[in-house]
N, C-alpha and C positions, 0 to 999 in steps of 0.2 A: 504494500500500500504506500502511495506517495504521500509525503508530508504536505499538509495544507500550506499554501503560500502565505507568507506573512502579510497581515493587513497593514495598510499604511497607517501611520499615527493619526493623520487627519481623518480618514474614514472611520477609524476606531473611535476617536473622540466624538464624532458626529452621532454615534449610537449610544453615548452615555447621557441619560436623561439630564444630569446635572449641568451638562454643557451644551445642550441642544439649542438654547436661546442665545448663546454667545454670538456676537457679530463675527463676520467672516475674518476680519483682521485679528480679533482676539483668538479665535480658534486656530488660525495659522501660526500665530506666535506660540500658542500652547503646544501645537503639534511639533514645532521646531525643537522643543526640549523634552519631548516624549519619546521613550525608547520601547519598542515592542519586543517582548521576550516570550519565548515558547518554553513551557515546562511540561515534561513528560508526566505520565500518571505516577502519583506518589512522590514526585519531586517537591522539595520544600522551597517556597518562595522566600521565606525568612523564618527565623526561629524566635521563640519567646525569650525575652531578656536581651536580645541584640539591640544595638543602637539603632534608633529609628531614623533612617536616612532617606527613605524612598516612599513616595506617595503612589498608590497603585489603583488600577481599576481592571475588572475582568472584561476582556474583549470577546473571548469565546471559551467554552468549557465551564468548569466548576471549581471553585476553591473552597476548602473547608478551613475554618478557624477553630483551633482547639487549644486547650490548656492541658498540662500534664500534672496530675495530682501527686501528692507526696508518696503515694503507693506506686507511682509509675503508670497509672491508668490515664488514658486519653478521655477528656471530657469535651464533646463537641459543643461549640458555642454558636456558630453561625455557618450557614451555607450561602455562598456567593455565586450568583449567576451573571451572565453578560449584562454589562451596563452598571454594575454595582461598584462603588468605591470601597477601598479598604486601606489599611495602614495610614490612617488619617490622624495619627497622634504625634507626628514628628515636628511640630512647630514650637514646642516648648523646649527649653534648654535641657540637654541630657536626657531627652525622651527615649524610652525603651519600648520595644514591641511588647504589648501585654499578652500576646498569644502567638502560637505558631500558625503559619499559613501553608497549606498543603494542596497541591493540584490533585484533584480527584480523577482526572482524565487528561489527555493531551489538551493543554490550555494556553491560550495567548493572554498575556497580561501586559497592560500599558504601565510603564514605570517612569516616574518623574522625580528627580532629585528634589528634596524639600528645599534646599538652598536655591535652586533654579526657580522653583514654583513661588517661593517667597519673594524673590526679586521681581518676577514678572507681575505678581499680584499687587505689589506696591506701585507699579506703573499703570496698571490696568484696572479701572474701577469696575468694569463689567465682570472681569474674572473674580475680583474680590467679592462682589456681591453673589456670584454663582457659588463660590466656595462657602460663603456664609450660609446661604440657603441650604446647600448640601449638608453641611455639618449640623445645622439645626434639624434637618429632616432625619439624619442618622441618629442624633441624640434622641429625638422623639421616638424613633423606631426601637431603640434600645430600652427606653422607658416603657413602651408599650409591651415589649417582650417580657420585661420583668412583671408588669401588671398581669399579662396573660398567665404567667407561671403561678401567680398568687391567687388569681380569681376565677380562672376558667377550669372546666373539667378537662379530661384528657382529650375528648373529641374536639373541644374548642381550641385547645392548645395545638393539636395537630393541624386542624384546619387553618389556624392563624399562621402556623409555620409554613404550610404549603403555599398560602397566599403571599407570603413574603418572597417567594421565588418567582412570582408573577410581576413583570414590570408594571409600575403604577398606571401608565396610560391604558394598558390592556385590562387591568383590574377594574378601572373606573368604567370602561366601556362594557364590561361584563363578557368580553370575548373569551372563548376557550383558548387555551394555549398548551402546546406540546413541549415538554421539557425532558431532558435526559436526567436520570437520577442515579449517578454513579456512587450512591451511598447505600449503606445497608439499613435494615430495619433497626438494628442496634444503634446506629449513629442518629437516626431520626428519634429514637427513644431518648437518647442522651439530650438531644436538642430540646425536647419538650418535657423532660423530667418524668418519663414513664418507662414501663418495661417493654422489652422487645415484643413479648406476646401481646401486649395491649396495642402496640402500633400495628401489628399484623392483623389483629381483629378489627381495628378501626378502619384500616385501609380496605378490608373486605366489605365492611359496612358502607363505606363511602362509595365503593364500586356499585353496590346494589342500589343505592339511592341516586346514582348518576352524577355524583360530585367528582369522581375520578374514573378515568379509563386506563387500563393497562395495555400497552402495546409492546409485545416482546418481553424481554427479561428486565428492561430498565427504563423504558420510555413511558411517561405518564402524560395523559391529557387531563388538564385541570379545568374545571368549570367554576370560575370564581363566584358566579351568582348563586350556585348551590352551596359551595363551601361557606359562603358568607352567612348562611343561615345558622351555622354553628358558632359564630362569633358575635352574634347580635347581643 
């Protein structure tokens, strides 16, 4: 199988919701400091505790964020699909990555040195505003995830977790979306604070009610309007 051609930094940035409203000139300047990197399945993008030097976004594929417990066990924190930003903690002095990022399949990642991004943002008000909105949205998402864990039942937590894999514009329109799921039921269980058996049972229930379709061994078709009923 031939390797997929590298996406251009400009075309990859165009698909990131946080940057879609940027003027052409701002996007061109941002593309000039963006480097596209391809990671093989199970390759580490960065490791927990390392100095945070790079700002990233997923162009294609899937990235898993996880922490390692004192007992050496992995705890899945987040699954990142195309268009999502990550490694956004590097603008404070001596910042460290709070978790490890691992490619779950062959994945293209856009990488921007924090020093370059900071310099550009200081000159470009459009980019500064886009980053502020993106960080605010990311923080809101983290707070909502914490709220989900504390207030929703397992079905609600799984539905909310699956919905977070759907790009916001598609979710708002209620369109069905097909995604690859290179993660196990165990990793989904860690993400929502449930057992693997519970996730398997809930996915079967979601299939029966038409919230999720399974295509092959790893592709899911999500129906946001049906999943949303579990998170009301």
